[in-house]
Backbone as CSV, one residue per row, in Angstrom:
resi,resn,N_x,N_y,N_z,CA_x,CA_y,CA_z,C_x,C_y,C_z
1,MET,-12.766,1.422,31.729,-12.413,2.601,32.522,-11.635,3.579,31.650
2,THR,-11.975,4.855,31.725,-11.288,5.858,30.931,-10.904,7.042,31.801
3,ALA,-9.843,7.700,31.424,-9.412,8.918,32.096,-8.480,9.650,31.149
4,ASP,-8.843,10.873,30.747,-8.058,11.595,29.767,-6.718,12.049,30.326
5,ILE,-5.720,12.086,29.446,-4.413,12.647,29.747,-4.076,13.588,28.600
6,PRO,-3.056,14.457,28.759,-2.658,15.303,27.631,-2.280,14.450,26.422
7,TYR,-2.487,14.990,25.246,-2.203,14.242,24.022,-0.754,13.752,23.979
8,TYR,-0.561,12.484,23.669,0.758,11.897,23.434,1.702,12.034,24.629
9,GLU,1.180,12.056,25.809,2.002,12.263,26.998,2.848,11.033,27.300
10,SER,4.156,11.229,27.446,5.057,10.143,27.818,4.826,9.758,29.270
11,ASN,5.007,8.486,29.579,4.792,7.995,30.936,6.109,7.870,31.694
12,ASN,6.129,8.342,32.940,7.319,8.225,33.787,7.045,7.469,35.081
13,ASP,5.864,6.913,35.203,5.469,6.170,36.395,5.900,4.711,36.252
14,LYS,6.724,4.237,37.173,7.219,2.857,37.104,6.105,1.827,37.256
15,ASN,4.988,2.242,37.835,3.870,1.319,38.043,2.933,1.255,36.836
16,VAL,3.260,2.025,35.795,2.396,2.094,34.613,3.174,1.701,33.362
17,LEU,2.552,0.868,32.542,3.062,0.574,31.208,2.119,1.254,30.222
18,ARG,2.622,2.274,29.546,1.778,3.014,28.602,1.936,2.439,27.196
19,LEU,0.807,2.111,26.582,0.778,1.540,25.241,0.279,2.589,24.253
20,PHE,1.104,2.924,23.285,0.731,3.859,22.230,0.353,3.020,21.007
21,VAL,-0.939,2.889,20.762,-1.432,1.996,19.712,-1.713,2.822,18.451
22,ILE,-0.954,2.549,17.404,-0.945,3.376,16.196,-1.517,2.604,15.002
23,ARG,-2.413,3.240,14.276,-2.886,2.629,13.030,-1.945,3.016,11.886
24,HIS,-1.802,2.129,10.919,-0.954,2.393,9.754,-1.461,3.590,8.953
25,GLY,-0.595,4.118,8.097,-0.966,5.220,7.223,-1.855,4.782,6.073
26,GLN,-2.281,5.758,5.318,-3.250,5.517,4.240,-2.651,4.702,3.087
27,THR,-3.480,3.837,2.511,-3.128,3.074,1.317,-4.101,3.434,0.194
28,GLU,-3.743,3.077,-1.020,-4.663,3.298,-2.133,-5.949,2.506,-1.934
29,GLU,-5.809,1.334,-1.303,-6.978,0.499,-1.043,-7.933,1.182,-0.071
30,ASN,-7.396,1.928,0.907,-8.252,2.717,1.788,-9.086,3.699,0.974
31,LEU,-8.418,4.397,0.061,-9.102,5.402,-0.747,-10.175,4.789,-1.641
32,LYS,-9.871,3.625,-2.184,-10.784,2.984,-3.137,-11.839,2.112,-2.455
33,LYS,-11.779,2.054,-1.126,-12.719,1.245,-0.344,-12.643,-0.236,-0.726
34,ILE,-11.395,-0.708,-0.719,-11.121,-2.119,-0.970,-10.798,-2.784,0.360
35,LEU,-11.392,-3.933,0.626,-11.149,-4.663,1.871,-9.774,-5.321,1.806
36,GLN,-8.886,-4.942,2.720,-7.502,-5.394,2.655,-7.240,-6.663,3.466
37,GLY,-7.698,-6.678,4.722,-7.443,-7.848,5.551,-5.968,-8.177,5.618
38,HIS,-5.580,-9.394,5.187,-4.183,-9.818,5.199,-3.442,-9.467,3.912
39,MET,-4.082,-8.744,2.988,-3.375,-8.302,1.782,-2.175,-7.456,2.187
40,ASP,-1.036,-7.666,1.524,0.182,-6.955,1.912,0.325,-5.664,1.116
41,THR,-0.568,-4.726,1.369,-0.602,-3.466,0.634,0.404,-2.469,1.200
42,GLU,0.715,-1.454,0.393,1.715,-0.457,0.771,1.084,0.921,0.949
43,LEU,1.801,1.783,1.654,1.334,3.155,1.835,1.364,3.905,0.512
44,ASN,0.392,4.794,0.328,0.479,5.716,-0.803,1.231,6.967,-0.344
45,GLU,1.303,7.968,-1.204,2.070,9.172,-0.872,1.510,9.869,0.365
46,THR,0.200,9.923,0.464,-0.430,10.533,1.633,-0.087,9.754,2.893
47,GLY,-0.117,8.427,2.811,0.232,7.594,3.955,1.656,7.826,4.425
48,GLN,2.571,8.003,3.478,3.961,8.296,3.835,4.058,9.644,4.539
49,ASP,3.304,10.631,4.048,3.287,11.951,4.688,2.727,11.860,6.107
50,GLN,1.668,11.082,6.266,1.080,10.893,7.594,2.100,10.297,8.561
51,ALA,2.803,9.268,8.107,3.779,8.584,8.958,4.930,9.513,9.332
52,SER,5.360,10.333,8.379,6.435,11.282,8.652,5.995,12.336,9.660
53,LYS,4.768,12.833,9.505,4.234,13.810,10.459,4.118,13.197,11.855
54,LEU,3.723,11.937,11.913,3.617,11.247,13.195,4.973,11.181,13.882
55,GLY,5.989,10.729,13.150,7.317,10.608,13.732,7.894,11.939,14.166
56,GLU,7.726,12.958,13.320,8.241,14.283,13.642,7.594,14.828,14.908
57,TYR,6.298,14.641,15.033,5.579,15.153,16.200,5.982,14.409,17.472
58,LEU,6.015,13.082,17.403,6.349,12.301,18.598,7.779,12.550,19.050
59,ALA,8.711,12.634,18.099,10.127,12.769,18.446,10.513,14.195,18.804
60,ASN,10.065,15.156,18.016,10.531,16.531,18.176,9.631,17.398,19.043
61,ASP,8.320,17.216,18.948,7.395,18.030,19.732,7.117,17.425,21.108
62,ARG,6.943,16.107,21.152,6.608,15.445,22.410,7.814,14.789,23.073
63,HIS,8.927,14.666,22.352,10.159,14.065,22.898,9.881,12.693,23.512
64,LEU,9.077,11.940,22.813,8.690,10.620,23.294,9.772,9.597,22.964
65,LYS,10.061,8.722,23.917,11.024,7.641,23.708,10.349,6.316,24.024
66,PHE,10.329,5.430,23.039,9.742,4.109,23.232,10.793,3.135,23.760
67,ASP,10.400,2.326,24.735,11.286,1.256,25.192,11.358,0.145,24.144
68,LYS,10.262,-0.038,23.428,10.180,-1.068,22.392,8.926,-0.792,21.569
69,ILE,8.946,-1.247,20.320,7.773,-1.105,19.458,7.441,-2.455,18.840
70,TYR,6.163,-2.806,18.880,5.662,-4.023,18.243,4.845,-3.608,17.025
71,SER,5.018,-4.327,15.918,4.293,-3.965,14.701,3.788,-5.191,13.958
72,SER,2.632,-5.037,13.342,2.157,-6.023,12.377,3.228,-6.197,11.309
73,ASP,3.330,-7.404,10.773,4.347,-7.668,9.757,3.938,-7.202,8.365
74,LEU,2.715,-6.737,8.185,2.275,-6.294,6.870,2.935,-4.962,6.494
75,LYS,3.191,-4.787,5.201,3.994,-3.658,4.723,3.442,-2.312,5.150
76,ARG,2.130,-2.143,5.148,1.571,-0.832,5.470,1.896,-0.411,6.901
77,CYS,2.030,-1.386,7.801,2.438,-1.074,9.177,3.948,-0.889,9.274
78,GLN,4.701,-1.750,8.607,6.155,-1.648,8.619,6.617,-0.315,8.034
79,GLN,6.019,0.093,6.930,6.391,1.358,6.311,6.027,2.535,7.208
80,THR,4.905,2.432,7.888,4.474,3.504,8.791,5.479,3.720,9.906
81,ILE,5.844,2.656,10.603,6.728,2.829,11.756,8.159,3.140,11.335
82,ASN,8.628,2.546,10.240,9.991,2.831,9.796,10.141,4.272,9.342
83,THR,9.113,4.807,8.698,9.137,6.216,8.306,9.103,7.112,9.538
84,ALA,8.257,6.779,10.497,8.167,7.572,11.729,9.485,7.557,12.495
85,LEU,10.127,6.400,12.557,11.361,6.262,13.338,12.540,7.019,12.738
86,GLU,12.436,7.437,11.487,13.505,8.230,10.875,13.711,9.552,11.609
87,HIS,12.700,9.983,12.355,12.784,11.251,13.083,13.358,11.086,14.490
88,PHE,13.580,9.853,14.923,14.110,9.598,16.263,15.629,9.502,16.217
89,ASN,16.294,10.093,17.204,17.757,10.116,17.232,18.371,8.848,17.805
90,THR,17.625,8.147,18.638,18.156,6.933,19.260,17.459,5.703,18.694
91,PRO,18.194,4.608,18.512,17.599,3.374,17.973,16.518,2.832,18.910
92,THR,15.477,2.275,18.335,14.395,1.668,19.103,14.204,0.235,18.637
93,LYS,14.137,-0.698,19.575,13.944,-2.099,19.206,12.564,-2.281,18.596
94,LEU,12.520,-2.907,17.421,11.266,-3.133,16.707,11.013,-4.630,16.586
95,VAL,9.867,-5.071,17.091,9.475,-6.480,17.043,8.332,-6.633,16.044
96,THR,8.509,-7.497,15.069,7.496,-7.729,14.040,6.738,-9.019,14.328
97,THR,5.412,-8.964,14.220,4.608,-10.152,14.497,3.364,-10.198,13.617
98,ASP,3.004,-11.392,13.169,1.768,-11.534,12.398,0.537,-11.541,13.300
99,LYS,0.746,-11.575,14.605,-0.376,-11.596,15.553,-1.097,-10.252,15.620
100,LEU,-0.456,-9.195,15.135,-1.072,-7.864,15.135,-1.733,-7.531,13.798
101,ARG,-1.817,-8.519,12.924,-2.464,-8.287,11.633,-3.947,-7.959,11.781
102,GLU,-4.485,-7.385,10.700,-5.920,-7.170,10.591,-6.623,-8.524,10.538
103,ARG,-7.925,-8.529,10.763,-8.692,-9.764,10.617,-8.657,-10.210,9.162
104,CYS,-8.367,-11.483,8.949,-8.396,-12.039,7.597,-9.830,-11.991,7.077
105,MET,-10.009,-11.476,5.867,-11.347,-11.307,5.302,-11.758,-12.471,4.405
106,GLY,-10.870,-13.443,4.234,-11.216,-14.628,3.461,-11.468,-14.329,1.993
107,VAL,-12.516,-14.916,1.437,-12.790,-14.848,0.005,-13.088,-13.434,-0.481
108,ILE,-13.511,-12.542,0.413,-13.846,-11.177,-0.014,-12.651,-10.232,0.069
109,GLU,-11.508,-10.728,0.516,-10.305,-9.908,0.580,-9.957,-9.413,-0.822
110,GLY,-9.723,-8.125,-0.957,-9.412,-7.548,-2.259,-10.629,-7.044,-3.003
111,MET,-11.824,-7.310,-2.480,-13.049,-6.816,-3.116,-13.318,-5.365,-2.705
112,TYR,-13.972,-4.630,-3.598,-14.516,-3.339,-3.203,-15.615,-3.590,-2.170
113,LEU,-15.751,-2.668,-1.234,-16.728,-2.835,-0.166,-18.128,-3.118,-0.716
114,LYS,-18.538,-2.353,-1.711,-19.870,-2.532,-2.290,-20.028,-3.943,-2.864
115,ASP,-18.995,-4.423,-3.552,-19.053,-5.768,-4.131,-19.107,-6.834,-3.042
116,ALA,-18.378,-6.608,-1.953,-18.375,-7.566,-0.841,-19.754,-7.655,-0.197
117,GLU,-20.406,-6.497,-0.059,-21.755,-6.488,0.510,-22.734,-7.235,-0.401
118,GLU,-22.615,-7.017,-1.696,-23.494,-7.698,-2.649,-23.217,-9.200,-2.672
119,TYR,-21.937,-9.568,-2.568,-21.571,-10.989,-2.562,-22.132,-11.676,-1.322
120,ALA,-22.018,-11.010,-0.172,-22.556,-11.575,1.070,-24.058,-11.798,0.946
121,ASP,-24.741,-10.831,0.365,-26.191,-10.952,0.186,-26.535,-12.120,-0.743
122,SER,-25.743,-12.276,-1.811,-26.001,-13.361,-2.763,-25.746,-14.733,-2.156
123,MET,-24.884,-14.774,-1.125,-24.560,-16.032,-0.452,-25.436,-16.267,0.773
124,GLY,-26.410,-15.382,0.988,-27.320,-15.538,2.115,-26.712,-15.195,3.457
125,LYS,-25.658,-14.363,3.442,-25.003,-13.949,4.681,-25.560,-12.600,5.135
126,PRO,-25.783,-12.422,6.438,-26.290,-11.139,6.939,-25.323,-9.985,6.689
127,THR,-24.017,-10.275,6.695,-23.003,-9.237,6.533,-21.736,-9.829,5.930
128,PHE,-20.957,-8.990,5.274,-19.686,-9.455,4.705,-18.699,-9.871,5.795
129,ARG,-18.944,-9.418,7.025,-18.059,-9.785,8.136,-18.170,-11.269,8.504
130,ASP,-19.148,-11.954,7.928,-19.300,-13.382,8.209,-18.272,-14.230,7.464
131,PHE,-17.509,-13.611,6.577,-16.460,-14.336,5.859,-15.124,-14.165,6.591
132,GLY,-14.208,-15.090,6.342,-12.855,-14.949,6.858,-12.673,-15.448,8.278
133,GLU,-11.725,-14.849,8.965,-11.349,-15.257,10.324,-12.541,-15.107,11.270
134,PRO,-12.945,-16.175,11.949,-14.074,-16.081,12.882,-13.819,-15.038,13.966
135,ALA,-14.873,-14.356,14.366,-14.751,-13.286,15.357,-14.100,-13.766,16.648
136,GLU,-14.442,-14.990,17.076,-13.887,-15.525,18.322,-12.376,-15.730,18.215
137,GLU,-11.921,-16.215,17.058,-10.486,-16.440,16.857,-9.736,-15.116,16.771
138,PHE,-10.341,-14.143,16.108,-9.744,-12.813,16.003,-9.591,-12.197,17.387
139,GLN,-10.626,-12.292,18.191,-10.591,-11.757,19.548,-9.522,-12.439,20.384
140,GLN,-9.427,-13.760,20.278,-8.438,-14.495,21.058,-7.020,-14.148,20.626
141,ARG,-6.824,-13.962,19.330,-5.497,-13.595,18.816,-5.041,-12.266,19.396
142,LEU,-5.940,-11.282,19.384,-5.586,-9.966,19.918,-5.411,-10.003,21.423
143,SER,-6.230,-10.789,22.109,-6.098,-10.938,23.553,-4.741,-11.529,23.909
144,ASN,-4.328,-12.542,23.165,-3.049,-13.203,23.431,-1.865,-12.276,23.190
145,VAL,-1.909,-11.523,22.087,-0.768,-10.666,21.779,-0.663,-9.523,22.786
146,LEU,-1.796,-8.994,23.237,-1.771,-7.945,24.253,-1.182,-8.476,25.555
147,GLU,-1.616,-9.665,25.957,-1.104,-10.280,27.177,0.397,-10.526,27.074
148,ASN,0.852,-10.970,25.914,2.277,-11.237,25.723,3.104,-9.957,25.777
149,ILE,2.602,-8.895,25.160,3.325,-7.621,25.174,3.483,-7.110,26.601
150,VAL,2.420,-7.180,27.369,2.477,-6.726,28.764,3.445,-7.581,29.581
151,SER,3.376,-8.889,29.423,4.224,-9.787,30.217,5.699,-9.651,29.857
152,GLU,5.991,-9.275,28.607,7.377,-9.132,28.165,7.985,-7.788,28.556
153,ASN,7.181,-6.874,29.073,7.667,-5.517,29.330,7.308,-5.031,30.730
154,LYS,7.504,-5.883,31.708,7.124,-5.563,33.087,7.906,-4.390,33.668
155,SER,9.116,-4.171,33.178,9.921,-3.072,33.710,9.927,-1.849,32.795
156,SER,9.158,-1.902,31.719,9.123,-0.795,30.756,8.066,0.238,31.129
157,LYS,8.148,1.398,30.461,7.197,2.479,30.723,6.386,2.880,29.491
158,ASN,7.015,2.845,28.305,6.354,3.310,27.085,6.603,2.340,25.931
159,ILE,5.526,1.764,25.411,5.611,0.770,24.348,4.743,1.212,23.167
160,GLY,5.261,1.058,21.960,4.489,1.342,20.760,3.905,0.068,20.172
161,ILE,2.701,0.153,19.630,2.049,-0.967,18.948,1.483,-0.430,17.637
162,VAL,1.916,-0.996,16.514,1.460,-0.533,15.205,0.594,-1.616,14.582
163,SER,-0.656,-1.276,14.306,-1.593,-2.303,13.856,-2.608,-1.711,12.873
164,HIS,-3.809,-2.239,12.864,-4.828,-1.944,11.863,-6.127,-1.489,12.528
165,GLY,-6.988,-0.844,11.745,-8.221,-0.291,12.296,-9.084,-1.302,13.022
166,GLY,-9.353,-2.431,12.383,-10.188,-3.454,13.005,-9.545,-4.054,14.233
167,SER,-8.230,-4.216,14.188,-7.512,-4.787,15.331,-7.535,-3.842,16.525
168,ILE,-7.395,-2.553,16.255,-7.426,-1.574,17.342,-8.814,-1.509,17.970
169,ARG,-9.843,-1.556,17.147,-11.201,-1.585,17.701,-11.426,-2.856,18.517
170,GLN,-10.841,-3.957,18.068,-10.983,-5.206,18.807,-10.299,-5.112,20.167
171,LEU,-9.140,-4.463,20.228,-8.465,-4.261,21.510,-9.340,-3.441,22.454
172,LEU,-9.963,-2.392,21.941,-10.846,-1.570,22.774,-12.038,-2.378,23.267
173,LYS,-12.550,-3.243,22.422,-13.656,-4.113,22.827,-13.210,-5.054,23.935
174,LEU,-12.014,-5.603,23.807,-11.474,-6.497,24.831,-11.358,-5.795,26.181
175,LEU,-11.020,-4.507,26.125,-10.823,-3.738,27.354,-12.123,-3.127,27.862
176,ASP,-13.234,-3.547,27.257,-14.562,-3.121,27.698,-14.727,-1.607,27.607
177,TYR,-14.196,-1.035,26.526,-14.324,0.400,26.298,-15.754,0.716,25.877
178,LYS,-16.440,1.535,26.658,-17.873,1.756,26.440,-18.240,3.219,26.210
179,GLU,-17.233,4.047,25.945,-17.555,5.453,25.708,-18.408,5.616,24.448
180,LEU,-18.142,4.753,23.456,-18.905,4.730,22.217,-19.089,3.280,21.807
181,ASN,-20.045,3.034,20.924,-20.144,1.715,20.322,-18.832,1.448,19.601
182,VAL,-18.135,0.378,19.980,-16.805,0.107,19.444,-16.814,0.056,17.922
183,HIS,-17.865,-0.512,17.343,-17.923,-0.634,15.889,-18.087,0.722,15.204
184,LYS,-18.446,1.754,15.969,-18.627,3.077,15.389,-17.428,3.991,15.641
185,ILE,-16.425,3.474,16.328,-15.232,4.274,16.581,-14.449,4.429,15.284
186,ILE,-14.126,5.650,14.929,-13.333,5.903,13.730,-11.862,5.940,14.120
187,VAL,-11.115,4.971,13.633,-9.676,4.908,13.893,-8.978,5.428,12.640
188,PHE,-8.650,6.712,12.623,-8.055,7.329,11.446,-6.656,6.776,11.170
189,ASN,-6.215,6.907,9.927,-4.860,6.493,9.572,-3.825,7.269,10.376
190,THR,-2.892,6.573,10.973,-1.813,7.037,11.874,-2.324,7.637,13.177
191,SER,-3.601,7.447,13.492,-4.094,7.926,14.790,-3.445,7.134,15.922
192,VAL,-3.378,7.758,17.088,-2.726,7.156,18.251,-3.739,6.980,19.378
193,THR,-3.923,5.754,19.803,-4.783,5.423,20.941,-3.887,5.063,22.120
194,ILE,-4.154,5.651,23.274,-3.278,5.469,24.437,-3.985,4.654,25.513
195,ILE,-3.335,3.569,25.906,-3.868,2.656,26.919,-2.814,2.449,27.994
196,ASP,-3.198,2.624,29.246,-2.291,2.367,30.367,-2.585,1.017,30.999
197,TYR,-1.522,0.281,31.292,-1.648,-0.942,32.086,-1.090,-0.624,33.464
198,ILE,-1.953,-0.682,34.490,-1.545,-0.387,35.862,-1.004,-1.682,36.469
199,LYS,0.281,-1.725,36.691,0.951,-2.984,37.022,0.483,-3.604,38.330
200,ASN,0.392,-2.806,39.387,0.038,-3.404,40.682,-1.437,-3.797,40.774
201,GLU,-2.257,-3.254,39.878,-3.681,-3.601,39.855,-4.012,-4.597,38.746
202,LYS,-3.054,-4.807,37.841,-3.269,-5.661,36.667,-4.532,-5.232,35.924
203,ALA,-4.632,-3.927,35.720,-5.831,-3.347,35.104,-5.448,-2.393,33.978
204,TYR,-6.329,-2.301,32.985,-6.117,-1.409,31.848,-6.994,-0.173,31.976
205,VAL,-6.447,0.970,31.566,-7.206,2.218,31.527,-7.023,2.833,30.144
206,VAL,-8.126,3.037,29.432,-8.068,3.687,28.125,-7.994,5.193,28.352
207,ARG,-6.893,5.806,27.916,-6.674,7.230,28.175,-7.167,8.128,27.037
208,ARG,-6.802,7.772,25.819,-7.190,8.563,24.648,-7.454,7.617,23.482
209,VAL,-8.407,7.938,22.659,-8.721,7.111,21.496,-8.626,7.950,20.223
210,GLY,-7.807,7.495,19.284,-7.755,8.090,17.951,-7.175,9.487,17.853
211,ASN,-6.097,9.779,18.591,-5.459,11.092,18.494,-4.922,11.338,17.082
212,THR,-5.175,12.516,16.534,-4.622,12.876,15.224,-4.009,14.277,15.241
213,GLN,-3.607,14.751,16.410,-3.057,16.103,16.515,-1.828,16.294,15.630
214,HIS,-1.082,15.221,15.407,0.135,15.323,14.595,-0.164,15.658,13.135
215,LEU,-1.412,15.468,12.716,-1.787,15.762,11.333,-2.214,17.208,11.137
216,GLY,-2.134,18.003,12.198,-2.469,19.409,12.082,-3.925,19.626,11.736
217,SER,-4.175,20.229,10.582,-5.541,20.571,10.184,-6.351,19.359,9.776
218,GLY,-5.685,18.212,9.627,-6.410,16.998,9.287,-6.565,16.768,7.797
219,GLU,-5.752,17.485,7.004,-5.899,17.350,5.559,-5.528,15.954,5.061
220,PHE,-4.823,15.185,5.890,-4.403,13.848,5.481,-5.342,12.759,5.987
221,ILE,-6.381,13.135,6.719,-7.250,12.132,7.337,-8.242,11.570,6.320
222,VAL,-8.201,10.282,6.139,-9.200,9.567,5.346,-9.503,8.289,6.090
223,SER,-10.770,8.007,6.324,-11.106,6.789,7.054,-12.454,6.275,6.597
224,ASP,-12.723,5.046,6.942,-14.017,4.431,6.679,-14.239,3.408,7.770
225,LEU,-15.412,3.424,8.372,-15.693,2.518,9.485,-15.496,1.062,9.115
226,GLN,-15.717,0.717,7.860,-15.719,-0.684,7.476,-14.422,-1.132,6.817
227,LEU,-13.476,-0.230,6.644,-12.247,-0.580,5.946,-11.097,-0.768,6.911
228,ARG,-10.152,-1.623,6.500,-9.053,-1.974,7.388,-7.708,-1.639,6.763
């Protein structure tokens, strides 16, 4: 189920828990088309700029206040949210978890995308996605962490979640998002996807996918459907 709302709109409805799902900023590995998975890569200069623009926009333009923020424990997510939070005047509780990590890519982690595709072909695999964390386990991990976040914040209104491109697409798949083929959704670096949990109905509504208004003209946007 989808229903658009204004970009980055803060929630004031006690019956709604609004989830602001943010992808990390750009890394050198993103630029070089290297599969990161669980690699603990860091933001490059552009990624830092993206994160700063995100924080400035959310805090100063939208006056958004998070009740709590959950983040992947990998550096690229930690650096993204910590840079963004520098623009907020009030402290925000930050919870770090490995459950929000990208899908582990296994033996192809750290490979260039082209090399991973060639390696998969040489091993008789239909796709490089056949390596690493099984799809079923990845789906269950994301399902569990989403359920835990909702259950821990029954009285909250606005929650931040900082994660990875593949993980965000997996969340949309879990929520039966059908506006586009989930695998074709482009989740840009520092983009914001907004999901509402309607408390009395125990139902999710996808409001916005991949907002990048904070990046202005988009000069900082770099993405690849297959990179994480």
